[in-house]
N, C-alpha and C positions, 0 to 999 in steps of 0.2 A: 781646414786644418790638415796637415800631413804629419804623421808620426812614424818614425823609423826606429826600430828596436834592434839592437845587435848584441851579440856576445863580444867579449874582448877579441877573440880570434876573427870574427866576422868584421869587427870594426877595423882591424888591421887590413883585411882584404878589401875593404871599401875605400881605401885611401884615395882612389881616383874619382870618387863620387863628389859632386859639387855640394851635396847635402851635408857632407861630413868633414870636408877638408878646407884648407886655406884657399884664399881667393887668388893668390899669385904673389907678387912682389911685396914684401913687407916695407912700408914707407914710414911707419911710426911704431915704437914700442916703448913702454915704460913699465918697469917692474919695481919701481919705488925703492931703489937703492939709496942709502944714506939716511939722513935724519930730517930732511926738509923736502917739502913739495917742490918739484922742479919748476923752473920759471916758465915753461910752456903751458902751465895751468893757471887759470884765474879762478877765484872762488867767489861765486855769487851768494849773497846773503851769508857772509862768512861768520862762523862761530868757532873761534880758535880753541875753545874748551871742549869741542865735540869731535875733533879729528886729530890724528897724529900719523906721521910717517916714521916707521922704525922697523928694523929687522926684515927689510925687503917686502913690506906690506904697507898699505894705507888702511887704517882703522877709522871708520866714521860711525858715529852713534846718533840715532834718531829717537826723538820722543815728541809726544804731542801730535795733533792732527795738522796735516798740510796737504798741498797739491800743486802740481806744476801749473795748472790753469789758474791757480790763486796767486801765484808768484811768491809764495811764502815758504818754499822748501829751503831749509838751511843747508849750506855747504853743497851747492851745485858746482861740481868740478868741471870746468869747461876749457877745452884747448884754445889757445890763442892763435894757433895756425889754422889755415884753411884746409878743408878736405881735398883730397886729390881729384883731379879732373877724371871724367869717365866713370867706369864702374868700380866698386870697391866693397870690402867687407870690414866692418868694425866689430871688435869682440872684446868682452870683459870677462875675466875669471874672478869669482868671488866666493866666499864662504859666509854662511849666516844661519843662525839657529831657528829663525821664523817662530819666535816664542810668544808673540802677542796676538797673532791672527790678523794683523793689519799691516804687515811689512810690505813695502813697495819699493824694491830696488829697480833702478831704471838705467837704460843706456839710450841716449837721445842725440838728435841734432837740435840744438836749443838756441833759439834767437831770444825770445822772451816768453812771458806767460801766455801770449796770444798766438805765438808762431813757433811750432816745434813738431818733430816727429819722434816718437818715443816707443821703445819696447820695454815692457815691464814683466817681471816674474814675481807676481804678487800673491799674498795670502789673504784669505777671507774665512773667518770662523763663523759658522752658523749656530753653534751650540753653546749655551751657557756653560762655563767651566771647562770648555775645550779650547784648544789652540790650533789654528791653521787647519781647519777641516778640509780645505781645498787649497791648492796652488793653481794659479791661472797664468797662462801666457797671454798678455794683452798688448795691443798696438793702438796708439792714438796719434792722429794727425790734427794739429790745430793751425788754421790759416785765418788770420785776422779774427781770432776768437771762435771761429766755426769749427766744431769738433766732428771728426770721423773716428770710428772705434771698432776694433775686433777684440774678442775675448774667448778663450777656450780653456777648459780644465786640462792641466798637464799632470796633476798629481792629486790623488785622493779619491778618484773614481766618480762616476756620474751621480752616485747617491750622496756624495759629500761625506763619506765615512770619515769620522774623526781619526786623526793620528797625532802622535806626540812628536816633539822636536827630535827625539832620539831616532824616530823612524825615517827622518828626512835624508835624502841623498845629498852629499856635499863632496866636492865643490859644485857650483853651478857655472855654466858658460853661456852667456847671453850675447846675442849678436844682432846686427842689422846689416843686411846686404842690399846694396844699390845696384840695380840693373836698368839702365836707361832712366826713366822717370819713376820706376817702381822701387819700393822700399819694403823688404820682407824681414820680419822678426822671426827669430828662432832661439830655442833654449835647449841646452843639453843637460840632462840629469843622469847621474850614474850611481848605481848601488851594486856593490860587489862586481861581478863580471859583466853585468848588463848595463848597456849604455842606451839611452833614449833621447832622440832628437824630436822636438815638437816644433813645427813650423806653421806660420800663419799664411793666409792669403795676403796679397800685397796691398799696400796703400800707394796711391799715385800722387806725386807732387810735381808741379811745373818747375819750382825753384827750391833749392835747399834752404831751409829756414835759418840755419846757423851752424856753428861748429859742434864737434863731438863733445858730449857732456855725459856725466854719470853722477849717481848719488843714491841716497836712501832716505825715505820718509815713511811715516805711519799715516795711512789714509784717514784715520779717525783718532781722536784723543782717547787713549786707553791707558790702563795701568801698565807699567813696565816700559822698558826701552828696547831698542833694536840695534845691536852692533853688526856692522858689515865689514869684513876683512877682504880687501881687494888685493889679489896677487899680481895682476898685470892688466894692461889695456893695450890693444894693438890695432893697427889699420893696415890692410893689405889692398893693393891696387891690382885690378884685373888687367890693366894695360901693360 
């Protein structure tokens, strides 16, 4: 795991760093203007009562337990167009309260429940009566149902000290970067003037398992629901 912490001034000075900046030429961008989901998205396991596009955002609400490997995540938003050839970076900006301790937002290359590469910025609560005692950056690769996985604490400390939803930094920026056959997950969290990027070791895949997808689910059935507000999704080509 690699963690980079900067102040706002240092962040500006590091614009030339590949750890913190765009990958190159922007080839796709959606900031959800209008009142309908654009035609370049398809919705897997669609539940029209749990998402809406309005006022320049996409709001998606999750409840109940689910998982990508189970194939039962409602409202997986997947691009109908192919990813660019060569190296690229895909990024999503979202806001979420992390109020149940089981929130699992993801950005993925998604074929089906047995074939995907996904980055997660997920919550896990260890304490009765507390919520989201840790946030994790996790990466998972599934190839014909065989799973490879990384997971590191990105917020809450090694001791898993509890925190409330009011303590959380928002918004979050979650991304996947492809370099050759390597896929690297990273997340940016920001609170005040301090910006933190947390980056994983890479997963390696011979073939891309599918098109870009994103969504939100709860990893277990718990009380309450999880709203995620997505500001934008973009893809940048390094070529």
